[in-house]
C-alpha positions as CSV (number, residue, x, y, z in Angstrom):
1,M,-275.5,89.8,-137.2
2,S,-274.2,87.6,-140.6
3,V,-271.9,84.6,-141.2
4,L,-268.3,86.0,-142.2
5,A,-265.6,84.5,-144.1
6,A,-263.7,83.9,-140.8
7,D,-266.4,81.4,-139.7
8,L,-266.1,79.4,-142.7
9,K,-263.4,76.7,-142.0
10,I,-261.8,73.8,-143.6
11,Y,-260.3,70.4,-141.5
12,N,-258.9,67.8,-142.1
13,S,-260.7,64.4,-141.6
14,G,-259.0,61.2,-139.6
15,G,-259.9,61.6,-136.2
16,A,-259.8,64.5,-133.2
17,A,-256.5,65.9,-133.6
18,N,-255.3,64.6,-136.9
19,S,-252.4,67.2,-138.3
20,N,-251.3,64.8,-141.0
21,P,-253.1,65.6,-144.5
22,N,-252.0,62.2,-145.7
23,A,-254.0,60.5,-143.2
24,S,-257.2,62.6,-144.0
25,L,-258.9,59.4,-145.2
26,G,-262.3,60.0,-143.9
27,G,-263.6,59.0,-140.5
28,A,-264.1,62.0,-137.7
29,V,-263.6,65.7,-138.2
30,S,-260.0,66.7,-136.9
31,S,-259.7,69.8,-134.8
32,V,-256.8,70.9,-137.1
33,E,-257.6,73.3,-139.8
34,I,-256.0,73.2,-143.0
35,V,-253.4,75.9,-143.7
36,D,-254.3,78.1,-146.9
37,N,-251.8,79.0,-149.3
38,T,-249.4,76.4,-148.2
39,L,-247.8,73.6,-150.6
40,H,-248.7,70.1,-149.7
41,N,-251.5,71.0,-147.2
42,L,-253.6,68.1,-148.6
43,F,-251.9,66.3,-151.0
44,D,-248.6,65.1,-150.8
45,A,-245.6,65.7,-153.7
46,V,-246.0,63.7,-156.6
47,T,-243.1,61.2,-157.1
48,G,-241.2,60.2,-160.6
49,D,-242.6,56.9,-160.5
50,E,-246.1,58.2,-159.8
51,H,-245.6,60.7,-163.1
52,T,-244.5,57.6,-165.0
53,A,-247.2,55.1,-164.2
54,G,-250.3,57.6,-163.4
55,D,-251.9,57.9,-160.0
56,I,-255.2,58.6,-158.4
57,E,-255.5,59.6,-154.6
58,Y,-258.4,60.7,-152.5
59,R,-258.6,63.1,-149.4
60,A,-261.6,64.0,-147.0
61,I,-261.7,67.1,-145.7
62,F,-264.6,69.0,-143.6
63,F,-266.4,72.1,-144.3
64,K,-267.5,74.0,-141.0
65,N,-269.8,76.8,-140.4
66,T,-268.1,77.9,-137.0
67,S,-270.4,80.8,-136.9
68,A,-273.3,81.2,-134.4
69,E,-275.4,81.8,-137.3
70,T,-276.8,79.5,-140.1
71,A,-275.1,79.8,-143.3
72,Y,-277.4,79.9,-146.2
73,N,-277.3,78.2,-149.7
74,V,-273.8,77.0,-149.1
75,K,-271.9,76.1,-152.4
76,F,-268.4,74.6,-152.9
77,W,-266.3,74.4,-155.8
78,I,-263.2,74.4,-157.7
79,E,-262.0,78.2,-158.6
80,S,-259.0,76.9,-160.2
81,N,-257.6,73.3,-161.0
82,T,-254.4,72.1,-161.0
83,T,-251.8,74.3,-162.9
84,G,-250.1,71.1,-164.4
85,A,-251.4,70.0,-168.0
86,D,-251.3,66.5,-166.7
87,S,-253.3,66.5,-163.3
88,A,-256.5,67.4,-162.4
89,I,-258.9,67.3,-159.1
90,T,-262.6,66.6,-159.0
91,I,-264.8,66.8,-155.9
92,A,-267.5,65.2,-154.2
93,K,-269.7,65.4,-151.0
94,E,-270.9,63.1,-148.6
95,T,-274.3,62.3,-148.6
96,A,-275.3,63.9,-145.6
97,S,-273.8,66.6,-143.4
98,G,-272.2,65.2,-140.1
99,S,-269.1,63.8,-138.5
100,P,-268.0,60.9,-139.0
101,I,-267.9,59.8,-142.6
102,Q,-266.8,56.8,-144.5
103,T,-263.1,55.8,-144.2
104,V,-261.4,54.5,-146.8
105,A,-258.3,52.2,-146.6
106,N,-255.5,54.2,-148.0
107,E,-255.1,57.2,-150.3
108,S,-255.5,54.9,-153.3
109,T,-259.0,53.7,-152.6
110,A,-261.9,55.4,-153.4
111,P,-264.7,56.1,-151.4
112,T,-267.8,54.4,-152.4
113,G,-271.3,55.9,-153.4
114,L,-270.1,59.2,-154.5
115,S,-270.2,61.0,-157.9
116,F,-267.1,63.2,-158.4
117,V,-267.7,66.5,-160.6
118,T,-265.5,69.1,-161.8
119,A,-267.6,71.9,-160.8
120,V,-265.7,74.8,-162.2
121,D,-267.8,77.7,-161.0
122,Q,-270.7,78.3,-158.8
123,A,-273.3,77.5,-161.3
124,N,-271.9,74.1,-161.1
125,A,-271.1,73.9,-157.4
126,L,-271.8,71.1,-154.9
127,S,-274.9,72.4,-153.0
128,L,-274.2,71.6,-149.3
129,G,-277.7,73.7,-148.6
130,D,-278.4,75.7,-145.6
131,M,-275.7,74.9,-142.6
132,S,-276.7,75.8,-139.0
133,A,-274.2,77.1,-136.7
134,G,-271.5,74.4,-136.0
135,T,-272.3,71.8,-138.9
136,V,-270.0,70.3,-140.9
137,Y,-270.1,68.6,-144.2
138,G,-267.8,65.9,-145.4
139,I,-265.9,66.8,-149.0
140,W,-264.1,64.2,-150.9
141,I,-261.1,65.2,-153.3
142,K,-259.7,63.2,-156.0
143,R,-256.3,63.9,-157.6
144,T,-255.6,62.3,-160.9
145,I,-252.1,62.4,-162.2
146,T,-252.1,61.3,-165.8
147,A,-249.2,58.4,-166.7
148,G,-246.5,59.6,-168.7
149,S,-246.9,63.2,-167.5
150,T,-244.2,65.8,-167.2
151,P,-243.4,66.5,-163.4
152,Q,-244.8,69.7,-162.4
153,A,-243.4,72.3,-159.8
154,N,-245.9,73.4,-157.4
155,D,-248.9,72.1,-159.0
156,T,-251.8,73.8,-156.9
157,A,-255.5,74.0,-157.0
158,V,-257.9,76.7,-155.3
159,L,-261.4,75.8,-153.8
160,K,-264.0,78.5,-153.4
161,V,-267.4,78.7,-151.1
162,Y,-270.2,80.6,-151.3
163,V,-272.6,81.7,-148.8
164,D,-275.9,83.8,-149.1
165,T,-275.8,86.7,-146.9
166,L,-279.3,87.9,-145.4
């Protein structure tokens, strides 16, 4: 048997039943899976004031292997960065697998001890190593809006996961 794509899931952080992406600021893994291909499934809309002044916000998510098998050589990267010219995301991983992870006071507070990277492809991806059945890994996402930027409707990005199959 092998790990299937359906076995690899992304969850909110922020506690056992947190379904509010704006509250995904670290802590324990939620039982609520993040819905794919849904606008504002992780970050809220950028306001006019945030475009004018610039803004940096953070979210913490959990990547989980829900398979009964080990997922080998797991890698996580940004397949396509934001569609807006004046925005970008970068990602960082917590130093060890498991839950809970560090919690930040609000979406403007940076998590400590992490290095955010662009991770634009598999060669530059965050390496999560081998993840046994049920293992979770905390991933932080940083969204940067450049000051004086032009609002962008439906500004999206795509994250990708790779797992070796045996």
